[in-house]
N, C-alpha and C positions, 0 to 999 in steps of 0.2 A: 177539070171541074168547070162548069158553066158559070157565067156571071150571076145567074139567078141563084145557083147553089151557094156560091161564095157569099152573096148578099144575105142569104138566109142563115148562114153560119156566123157572119160577122155582125152581130146585133149590138155590139158594144164598141165604144171608142176609148182609147187611152190618150190623154192629152198631156204633153210636156211643154212647159212654158216658164218664162221668167221676165221680169221687167225691173230694171234699176230706175227707180223714181222715188223722190222723198215721200214718206208717209209719216205725217206729223204725230198721229196717235195710233201706233201699231196695235195696242190692246183693244181699242174700240173697233178698229177695222177688222181685226181677227175675229172678234165676237160676231159682228155682222156677217162676215164672210162664212163663218161656220154655219150660221142659220141658213144662208143661201144654199150652201152645198148639201146640207141635210134635207132641205126642202126638195131638192132636185134628185135626191137619192144617190149622190155621188159618193165614191170612196177614194181614199188616197192620202197623200201627205202634202201639206201646204205650209210654207214658212213665210212669216211676215216679219219684216225688220224695218227700222227707220230708213233703210236704203232701198226698199222695194218688196217685190213679191216673187216667190219661186215655188212652183208646184208641179205635181204629177197626180192626175186624177183619172178615174175610170167611171164609166156610166153608160147608160143607153145612148144611142145616137141622138135621140131627141133631147135627153137631159144635157148632154155635152154641148149640143148646139145652143140650148138655152143658156148654159153657163157662159159660153163664149160671147153670146150676145149681151149678157148682163155686164160682163167685164169691160168690153169695148165701149159701152155707154159711159163709163167713167173716163173723163178726159185724160187721167193719168195713164190709162191702159188702152187708149184709142189705137195705138200702133202695136199692140201685143201680137207677137208671132206665136202661133200654136203649131206644134208638131203633132200630127195625128196618126195613130196606129189603129188598125182594126183588131178586134179580139172577140172570141166566142163567149166570153164571160168577164166578170170584174177582174181587174188585175190587182186589186187590194181587198183586204178583208174588213177594214174599218176606215173611218174618216178622221184624220188628225189635222188640226189647224193650230200651229204653234207660233209663238212670238220669240224671235231670236235677236241677238245683237247684230249678226251678219247673216246674209242669205246663204253663204257657204262659209264655214268656219276657217278663216285664213290666219288671222292674228299676226299679220306682217308688221315689221317695225318701220316700214315705209308706207306712204299713201298708196292705196290700191282702189281708188274710186274710179270706176269705168266711165262715169259721167264727166270726169276731168280729162282722162287720157286712157287709151287702150291700144292694143296692137291693131294693125291694119287688118280688116276682115277680107278673107278670100272666099269667093264663091266655090262650090264644088269643082267646077271646071278649072278655075285658076289654081286651086289647091292641087289637083291632079297634075297639072302642067308643072308646077313647082316641084312636086315630088319626083317627077320624071326627069327634071333637069339635073338632079343628083348633087348639086352644089349647095346643099342646105343641111341644117341640123334640125331634126324632127324630135320634139319633146312631147311625150305623152303626158297630158296634164291630169291624169287620173292616178289611182293607187296601183300598187304592184299586182294585187290579185285581179284587178280589172284588166290589166295589161295581159296577164297570163292566158286569158281565154280568147283574146283577140286584140289586134293592133294593126296600124299601118306598117307596111314593109319599110324597114330601115329606121323605125322609131326607136328611141332610147327608152329602156325600161326604167321607170322611176323607183328608186330605193326608198319608197315612202308608203307607210301604212295608212296615213291620213293626209288630208290636203294641207293641214297646218305645218307639215314637215317640209313643204316645198321651198320656202325661202332659204333655209339652210342648205337643202340639197342643191338648189340652183347655184348658190354661191360656192359650194364645195366643188362642183363639177364643171361650171361654165364661166368662172371668173375671168379666164383668159380668152374667152370667145365672144366678148361683148360687141365686137364689130362684125361678127358673122351673121348670115341670114338664118334666122331661127323661126321655125314653124311650130305652133302649139295647137293641140286639139284636145277635146274632152267630149263627154257624152252628148250634152245638149248645147254647150257653148258657154255656160255661166262661169265655170271655173277658169276658163281662159280669159274671160273679161278681167278677173281679178289678177290672175297670174301675169298677164302681159302688162297690166298697169304697174304692177310691182317691178317687173323687169325693166321697163322704160325708166322708172324712177331710180333704179339701181344702176343705170348707165348703159344698158343694152340699147343699141341704136337701130336695129333692123329686125323688128319682131312682128310676126304675123299670127293670126288665129283663123281657124276654120269656122266660117260663119255658120251658125246653126248647129255646129258640132257633128259628131259621127252620125247621129240619127238623121239629120237633114242630108248628109252626104249619101247615105244608103237609099234615100228616096229620089235622088237626082236621076232623071231619065238619061242624061248624057253620059255621066260617069258610070252609072249602074253599080256603084260601090267598088269599083276596081281598085286594086292595090291594097285592099283590106283583107287580112287573113284572120280566120277564126270567126267568132261571134262577138257581139257587143254586150257587155254586162249592163243590166238595167236594175233599178232598185224597186222591183215589184215582184209579184208572184210569177211572172214569166221568166225571170232570172236572166235570160239572154234573148237577143233578137238577131235575125239575119241582116247583114249589111251588104256583103258582096253578092250581087245577083248575076255575075258573069260565070262562065265555065271555069275560070281560073280561080277557084276558091279552095283554100287549104285549111285543114284542121291543125291547129298548133297547140291546143291544150293537151296536157299529159296527165295521166293518173298520178295522184299524190303517192300511191302505194307501189304500183308496179311499173310506172313510166310508159304505159301504153297510151296511144292517142285517145282522147275522149273530150267531149264537150259538155259533160254532166257535172253540175255543181251539187254538192251534198252538204247539209249542215251536220256537224258532229253531234251525235246523240248524247254525249256527255253534257249535261246541263251547265256544268261549270266551265265548259269550253265553248261549245256551240260554234266552233270555227267552220267557216264555209271553205270547202276544199273540193278539188276536182277528183272524181272517182269513177272508174268504169263500173259497170253493173256487177261483174264477178267480185271485185274488191269491195264494193259497197255491201254485198251480201256476206263476204268473208269477214269483214271487220264490223258488221252490224252497224254500218253508217258512221263508225267512229273514225277519227282522223289519225289515231295511233293506237298501239297496243295498250298503253296506260289508260287512254280514254275508253278503250273497249271493255276494260274490267272495272272501270270506276263505278262506285256504288250509286252515283247520281244518274247513271245511264239506264234508260228504260229498255226493256227487252221486247223484241217482236213477239206478238201473240200468234 
C-alpha cells in the first residue's frame, strides 16, 4: 500500500490521553468539555475527576488536531501527552463525558496519588533492556481478560477482574518480594501511576512502570514492540490493536470453547451475560456467539436472522 493510499484510508484519529492535575470543579469542567467535544464531532469516553482528566476519543484528523490544540491552551494540560492511532472510521459510537471520584477506580486503603509519588518511568528501550536482563518481576497492571489476548513475555497474569482488586492481589502474592525489582505496565500508563504509588506506600522499594504504556511501546521505532505476544486489548470498537511489529510475533489467545488459537473477541449474545470471550469463527457460529450452552439457550438471547 502506498503512502497516498494509506492516507486516504486513515481519515480518522484515535486519541488516548490522561493528566493527573487538580480540577477544582469537575462538574463545570465536564459540562464545558462536553460542549467542546460535541462541537468538534468527537466520539469517545472521557472521565473527569478532582484528580484530573482521562480520555479516549475518535474523530477526523482536523477535529482531533483542534481538540488537542484546545486542551494544551489550558495551563493544566499544557504538557498533555497524546497517543495517536490512525483509523478508517470512528472508534466509538457516542460521546460520553462523566464525572468520577477517581480517573481509574482503585479504592486503595493507602495513598495512591501519582503527583506525590510513583514508580520510576522507563522508556521503551529501557523497558526492553530490563525485560531482557531476566532478573525482574513483571506485573501486568490490567485485568485477566486483557492479559489473555496479549502480554509481555514472562509477565504474571493478574487474578483480577477489575482494577480495584489489585491491592489485595498484590499483597497476597508479592508480600515477600518487596525488595525485588518489579516492572509494571498497562495499556496507556494511567493504571500503573496509581498501582506503583500504592506499592511504594506499601513498602515496595524498587518499582518501575512502562512510560506511556503498551500503546507507546508499540509505536517505538527502536523496539518495534518486541517481546510482546498477541494483541493489545483496547476499550473501543477496534477491541484489539497490533503491538509487536517484528517477525517474532505469536498468537497466544485461545478459543473459549475449543482451545484453538484465536485473536477474536466476541460478546455473549445472552443479554443477561454479555461476557466478552475469545472465540474462533467456527465456534462463534456453532454457539451463536454465546459463551456457554446455558447462554446459548437463554430466552434473552437474540437469534441470527
